[in-house]
TORKOL-4160 file (C-alpha; in steps of 0.2 Angstrom, whole numbers, padded with zeros to 4 digits, m for minus):
230
<pt num="1" X="0480" Y="0577" Z="m0005"/>
<pt num="2" X="0463" Y="0571" Z="0001"/>
<pt num="3" X="0455" Y="0579" Z="0016"/>
<pt num="4" X="0454" Y="0570" Z="0032"/>
<pt num="5" X="0437" Y="0563" Z="0036"/>
<pt num="6" X="0427" Y="0568" Z="0052"/>
<pt num="7" X="0413" Y="0555" Z="0053"/>
<pt num="8" X="0407" Y="0560" Z="0070"/>
<pt num="9" X="0405" Y="0578" Z="0065"/>
<pt num="10" X="0397" Y="0574" Z="0049"/>
<pt num="11" X="0385" Y="0563" Z="0058"/>
<pt num="12" X="0380" Y="0577" Z="0070"/>
<pt num="13" X="0377" Y="0589" Z="0056"/>
<pt num="14" X="0366" Y="0577" Z="0047"/>
<pt num="15" X="0357" Y="0573" Z="0063"/>
<pt num="16" X="0353" Y="0591" Z="0065"/>
<pt num="17" X="0347" Y="0593" Z="0047"/>
<pt num="18" X="0336" Y="0578" Z="0049"/>
<pt num="19" X="0328" Y="0585" Z="0065"/>
<pt num="20" X="0325" Y="0602" Z="0056"/>
<pt num="21" X="0317" Y="0593" Z="0041"/>
<pt num="22" X="0306" Y="0583" Z="0054"/>
<pt num="23" X="0301" Y="0600" Z="0061"/>
<pt num="24" X="0295" Y="0606" Z="0044"/>
<pt num="25" X="0286" Y="0590" Z="0041"/>
<pt num="26" X="0277" Y="0592" Z="0057"/>
<pt num="27" X="0272" Y="0610" Z="0052"/>
<pt num="28" X="0264" Y="0603" Z="0037"/>
<pt num="29" X="0256" Y="0589" Z="0046"/>
<pt num="30" X="0248" Y="0601" Z="0058"/>
<pt num="31" X="0243" Y="0613" Z="0043"/>
<pt num="32" X="0251" Y="0628" Z="0052"/>
<pt num="33" X="0254" Y="0636" Z="0035"/>
<pt num="34" X="0237" Y="0643" Z="0030"/>
<pt num="35" X="0228" Y="0659" Z="0025"/>
<pt num="36" X="0223" Y="0671" Z="0038"/>
<pt num="37" X="0239" Y="0669" Z="0048"/>
<pt num="38" X="0253" Y="0682" Z="0050"/>
<pt num="39" X="0271" Y="0678" Z="0046"/>
<pt num="40" X="0276" Y="0683" Z="0063"/>
<pt num="41" X="0263" Y="0672" Z="0071"/>
<pt num="42" X="0268" Y="0657" Z="0060"/>
<pt num="43" X="0286" Y="0660" Z="0065"/>
<pt num="44" X="0283" Y="0660" Z="0083"/>
<pt num="45" X="0272" Y="0645" Z="0082"/>
<pt num="46" X="0286" Y="0635" Z="0073"/>
<pt num="47" X="0298" Y="0641" Z="0086"/>
<pt num="48" X="0286" Y="0634" Z="0100"/>
<pt num="49" X="0284" Y="0618" Z="0090"/>
<pt num="50" X="0303" Y="0616" Z="0089"/>
<pt num="51" X="0304" Y="0618" Z="0108"/>
<pt num="52" X="0291" Y="0605" Z="0110"/>
<pt num="53" X="0298" Y="0593" Z="0099"/>
<pt num="54" X="0317" Y="0595" Z="0102"/>
<pt num="55" X="0319" Y="0607" Z="0116"/>
<pt num="56" X="0326" Y="0620" Z="0104"/>
<pt num="57" X="0329" Y="0637" Z="0112"/>
<pt num="58" X="0342" Y="0645" Z="0101"/>
<pt num="59" X="0344" Y="0649" Z="0082"/>
<pt num="60" X="0360" Y="0654" Z="0074"/>
<pt num="61" X="0351" Y="0666" Z="0062"/>
<pt num="62" X="0335" Y="0675" Z="0062"/>
<pt num="63" X="0319" Y="0665" Z="0059"/>
<pt num="64" X="0312" Y="0669" Z="0042"/>
<pt num="65" X="0294" Y="0667" Z="0036"/>
<pt num="66" X="0290" Y="0675" Z="0020"/>
<pt num="67" X="0274" Y="0675" Z="0010"/>
<pt num="68" X="0267" Y="0683" Z="m0006"/>
<pt num="69" X="0278" Y="0698" Z="m0012"/>
<pt num="70" X="0289" Y="0696" Z="0003"/>
<pt num="71" X="0296" Y="0680" Z="m0005"/>
<pt num="72" X="0306" Y="0692" Z="m0016"/>
<pt num="73" X="0315" Y="0700" Z="m0002"/>
<pt num="74" X="0333" Y="0694" Z="0002"/>
<pt num="75" X="0338" Y="0687" Z="0019"/>
<pt num="76" X="0344" Y="0703" Z="0026"/>
<pt num="77" X="0328" Y="0712" Z="0023"/>
<pt num="78" X="0315" Y="0714" Z="0037"/>
<pt num="79" X="0298" Y="0717" Z="0028"/>
<pt num="80" X="0283" Y="0722" Z="0039"/>
<pt num="81" X="0272" Y="0708" Z="0045"/>
<pt num="82" X="0260" Y="0701" Z="0032"/>
<pt num="83" X="0245" Y="0690" Z="0033"/>
<pt num="84" X="0246" Y="0675" Z="0022"/>
<pt num="85" X="0233" Y="0675" Z="0008"/>
<pt num="86" X="0223" Y="0660" Z="0001"/>
<pt num="87" X="0234" Y="0658" Z="m0015"/>
<pt num="88" X="0251" Y="0663" Z="m0008"/>
<pt num="89" X="0268" Y="0655" Z="m0010"/>
<pt num="90" X="0277" Y="0654" Z="0007"/>
<pt num="91" X="0294" Y="0650" Z="0012"/>
<pt num="92" X="0303" Y="0646" Z="0028"/>
<pt num="93" X="0321" Y="0648" Z="0032"/>
<pt num="94" X="0326" Y="0642" Z="0050"/>
<pt num="95" X="0343" Y="0639" Z="0058"/>
<pt num="96" X="0340" Y="0629" Z="0074"/>
<pt num="97" X="0354" Y="0624" Z="0085"/>
<pt num="98" X="0354" Y="0606" Z="0090"/>
<pt num="99" X="0365" Y="0605" Z="0105"/>
<pt num="100" X="0380" Y="0614" Z="0097"/>
<pt num="101" X="0376" Y="0609" Z="0079"/>
<pt num="102" X="0370" Y="0621" Z="0066"/>
<pt num="103" X="0356" Y="0616" Z="0055"/>
<pt num="104" X="0350" Y="0627" Z="0040"/>
<pt num="105" X="0334" Y="0622" Z="0031"/>
<pt num="106" X="0324" Y="0632" Z="0018"/>
<pt num="107" X="0308" Y="0625" Z="0010"/>
<pt num="108" X="0294" Y="0633" Z="m0001"/>
<pt num="109" X="0275" Y="0629" Z="0000"/>
<pt num="110" X="0261" Y="0634" Z="m0011"/>
<pt num="111" X="0243" Y="0637" Z="m0005"/>
<pt num="112" X="0231" Y="0635" Z="m0019"/>
<pt num="113" X="0234" Y="0629" Z="m0037"/>
<pt num="114" X="0242" Y="0644" Z="m0046"/>
<pt num="115" X="0252" Y="0635" Z="m0060"/>
<pt num="116" X="0266" Y="0648" Z="m0060"/>
<pt num="117" X="0269" Y="0646" Z="m0041"/>
<pt num="118" X="0268" Y="0628" Z="m0042"/>
<pt num="119" X="0281" Y="0628" Z="m0056"/>
<pt num="120" X="0293" Y="0638" Z="m0047"/>
<pt num="121" X="0291" Y="0627" Z="m0031"/>
<pt num="122" X="0295" Y="0612" Z="m0041"/>
<pt num="123" X="0310" Y="0620" Z="m0050"/>
<pt num="124" X="0318" Y="0624" Z="m0033"/>
<pt num="125" X="0324" Y="0607" Z="m0028"/>
<pt num="126" X="0328" Y="0603" Z="m0046"/>
<pt num="127" X="0340" Y="0617" Z="m0048"/>
<pt num="128" X="0347" Y="0614" Z="m0031"/>
<pt num="129" X="0351" Y="0596" Z="m0036"/>
<pt num="130" X="0359" Y="0602" Z="m0052"/>
<pt num="131" X="0370" Y="0613" Z="m0042"/>
<pt num="132" X="0375" Y="0599" Z="m0030"/>
<pt num="133" X="0379" Y="0588" Z="m0045"/>
<pt num="134" X="0391" Y="0601" Z="m0052"/>
<pt num="135" X="0399" Y="0603" Z="m0036"/>
<pt num="136" X="0401" Y="0584" Z="m0034"/>
<pt num="137" X="0409" Y="0582" Z="m0051"/>
<pt num="138" X="0421" Y="0597" Z="m0051"/>
<pt num="139" X="0435" Y="0593" Z="m0039"/>
<pt num="140" X="0443" Y="0610" Z="m0036"/>
<pt num="141" X="0428" Y="0621" Z="m0038"/>
<pt num="142" X="0428" Y="0638" Z="m0029"/>
<pt num="143" X="0414" Y="0647" Z="m0021"/>
<pt num="144" X="0414" Y="0659" Z="m0035"/>
<pt num="145" X="0413" Y="0646" Z="m0049"/>
<pt num="146" X="0399" Y="0637" Z="m0041"/>
<pt num="147" X="0389" Y="0653" Z="m0039"/>
<pt num="148" X="0392" Y="0657" Z="m0057"/>
<pt num="149" X="0386" Y="0640" Z="m0062"/>
<pt num="150" X="0370" Y="0641" Z="m0051"/>
<pt num="151" X="0366" Y="0658" Z="m0059"/>
<pt num="152" X="0369" Y="0651" Z="m0076"/>
<pt num="153" X="0357" Y="0637" Z="m0072"/>
<pt num="154" X="0344" Y="0648" Z="m0065"/>
<pt num="155" X="0345" Y="0660" Z="m0080"/>
<pt num="156" X="0344" Y="0646" Z="m0092"/>
<pt num="157" X="0328" Y="0639" Z="m0084"/>
<pt num="158" X="0320" Y="0657" Z="m0086"/>
<pt num="159" X="0321" Y="0662" Z="m0067"/>
<pt num="160" X="0329" Y="0676" Z="m0058"/>
<pt num="161" X="0340" Y="0675" Z="m0042"/>
<pt num="162" X="0335" Y="0684" Z="m0027"/>
<pt num="163" X="0351" Y="0684" Z="m0017"/>
<pt num="164" X="0369" Y="0690" Z="m0017"/>
<pt num="165" X="0376" Y="0672" Z="m0014"/>
<pt num="166" X="0371" Y="0654" Z="m0015"/>
<pt num="167" X="0376" Y="0647" Z="0002"/>
<pt num="168" X="0389" Y="0647" Z="0016"/>
<pt num="169" X="0399" Y="0637" Z="0028"/>
<pt num="170" X="0390" Y="0628" Z="0042"/>
<pt num="171" X="0396" Y="0618" Z="0057"/>
<pt num="172" X="0397" Y="0619" Z="0076"/>
<pt num="173" X="0389" Y="0635" Z="0083"/>
<pt num="174" X="0397" Y="0648" Z="0081"/>
<pt num="175" X="0407" Y="0639" Z="0067"/>
<pt num="176" X="0410" Y="0655" Z="0056"/>
<pt num="177" X="0406" Y="0673" Z="0057"/>
<pt num="178" X="0393" Y="0673" Z="0043"/>
<pt num="179" X="0389" Y="0691" Z="0042"/>
<pt num="180" X="0396" Y="0696" Z="0025"/>
<pt num="181" X="0414" Y="0701" Z="0031"/>
<pt num="182" X="0422" Y="0685" Z="0026"/>
<pt num="183" X="0418" Y="0682" Z="0008"/>
<pt num="184" X="0427" Y="0665" Z="0008"/>
<pt num="185" X="0413" Y="0659" Z="0020"/>
<pt num="186" X="0400" Y="0661" Z="0006"/>
<pt num="187" X="0396" Y="0654" Z="m0011"/>
<pt num="188" X="0397" Y="0670" Z="m0021"/>
<pt num="189" X="0407" Y="0681" Z="m0032"/>
<pt num="190" X="0425" Y="0684" Z="m0026"/>
<pt num="191" X="0426" Y="0668" Z="m0016"/>
<pt num="192" X="0441" Y="0661" Z="m0024"/>
<pt num="193" X="0447" Y="0647" Z="m0012"/>
<pt num="194" X="0443" Y="0629" Z="m0016"/>
<pt num="195" X="0427" Y="0624" Z="m0007"/>
<pt num="196" X="0435" Y="0607" Z="m0003"/>
<pt num="197" X="0448" Y="0613" Z="0010"/>
<pt num="198" X="0451" Y="0614" Z="0029"/>
<pt num="199" X="0444" Y="0628" Z="0040"/>
<pt num="200" X="0453" Y="0638" Z="0053"/>
<pt num="201" X="0451" Y="0624" Z="0065"/>
<pt num="202" X="0458" Y="0611" Z="0053"/>
<pt num="203" X="0441" Y="0603" Z="0050"/>
<pt num="204" X="0434" Y="0599" Z="0032"/>
<pt num="205" X="0423" Y="0614" Z="0026"/>
<pt num="206" X="0405" Y="0609" Z="0026"/>
<pt num="207" X="0393" Y="0620" Z="0015"/>
<pt num="208" X="0375" Y="0624" Z="0014"/>
<pt num="209" X="0369" Y="0627" Z="m0004"/>
<pt num="210" X="0354" Y="0638" Z="m0006"/>
<pt num="211" X="0343" Y="0644" Z="m0021"/>
<pt num="212" X="0332" Y="0659" Z="m0021"/>
<pt num="213" X="0322" Y="0659" Z="m0037"/>
<pt num="214" X="0312" Y="0675" Z="m0043"/>
<pt num="215" X="0298" Y="0673" Z="m0055"/>
<pt num="216" X="0300" Y="0683" Z="m0071"/>
<pt num="217" X="0285" Y="0693" Z="m0067"/>
<pt num="218" X="0294" Y="0700" Z="m0051"/>
<pt num="219" X="0278" Y="0696" Z="m0041"/>
<pt num="220" X="0284" Y="0681" Z="m0030"/>
<pt num="221" X="0299" Y="0670" Z="m0027"/>
<pt num="222" X="0304" Y="0654" Z="m0017"/>
<pt num="223" X="0319" Y="0647" Z="m0007"/>
<pt num="224" X="0327" Y="0630" Z="m0005"/>
<pt num="225" X="0342" Y="0626" Z="0005"/>
<pt num="226" X="0351" Y="0612" Z="0014"/>
<pt num="227" X="0368" Y="0603" Z="0017"/>
<pt num="228" X="0378" Y="0602" Z="0001"/>
<pt num="229" X="0393" Y="0591" Z="0004"/>
<pt num="230" X="0391" Y="0577" Z="0017"/>
C-alpha cells in the first residue's frame, strides 16, 4: 500500500534545508573558513551568522566544526579545539531548527590544493548520490540494507568510513530520540524495518543520508549529508 503524502510537512523540511544551505553559502562568501582560526571560533561565528540571517537560536544537535586530523573523529567525539592550517580539510555539520523544523547539513571544504584532499572532497557528493539512487530504486529497502550498500560503495572506491551509521530520521523538533537507543531511527546495522514506513505519529518517515569518508592514509576525512527522500 502506498504511503500517504504530506506535502506541507515536506515543503517545510525542504525549506529548512534550503536555508541551511544558504547559511553555508554565506559562510563561503564571507571567507569564514580560513587558516589561523580555531574550530570553536568558527562554530561560534557561524552560529552568530545564522542568528543574523534567519533568527536561529536553537540547534537540535551540537554544532560540529572539524579540521585536519579531527575530520577522522566520529560525531560523538569531542576533540580539543584546533587551529585551522593553510592546507587543511574542514567539514561543518550543523542542525539548525527553523521554526519547529529540523535541518541537518554537512559539507566539506578544502583549503589549498592537496590533490588527495580535493579528491576526497569530490568523492563525497558522488557517493552520497549513488546511495540515494540505490534507495530510490529499491522499494522495500531497510536501513541495514542501505548501510551495507553505502559501505560497499565506499570500500569499492578505496575509502574508509568513519561512522557507525549512514544517517537517521528527521522531522519536527524533537521528531525522534536520536541518541542511539532506537536503532530503527538510523541507517545502520540491525535497522531491519523498511525505510519507507509511517512513524509513531502516522507520518511518512523522512531520512537524512550521510557519508563520512576516511582517507586510506588515516590522516584526514570528510563529511556530507542532507535529506534523502523528499
